[in-house]
C-alpha angles and dihedrals in degrees: 000000000000121000119195119199123200117195090191094066122096088226112098115250093243089056091049089054093044094049094047094049090047089052092052090050095045092047090052093243090122111048129207111285095020111145116237121215112274116265090249094047093049091048090050093047093049095040092235138120121288086228090061094052091044090055092049091052091047090053092049090049093049089051091051097245096116140015129207132217116200110248093007105065140234125315138187109265125228109271120217106222094229092046089045091054090050091050091050090048090052091052090050091050091051092049092047090050089055091048091050091050091050091045091054090048091060095039098251111164123228090249091053091048092048090049091051091048091048092052092048093045093052094050 
């Protein structure tokens, strides 16, 4: 698992971590029961505050993506297939909302956006 942090994004660092770990889990790259790096180790690897990584892990736990065992660490939680599909759908909706916002900013029409999506989808 490789997490890349960009300090130039508007998105807070803890959200960048959270979103990337969610993506790994939803893509099946992190399987149920897989141990995540410790909060301290991840903070050290990313050269960020322990508080930031702790918040990311707390958000992931609240959302049901991971669970923590005191003294043992954090692990990928079991993912119900239907719940997993809903989570993936939510991620897609968020990404599409961002695309729509950017499309409006440059004056792209709905027809142009749909044509672009159709081309990309069929590739």
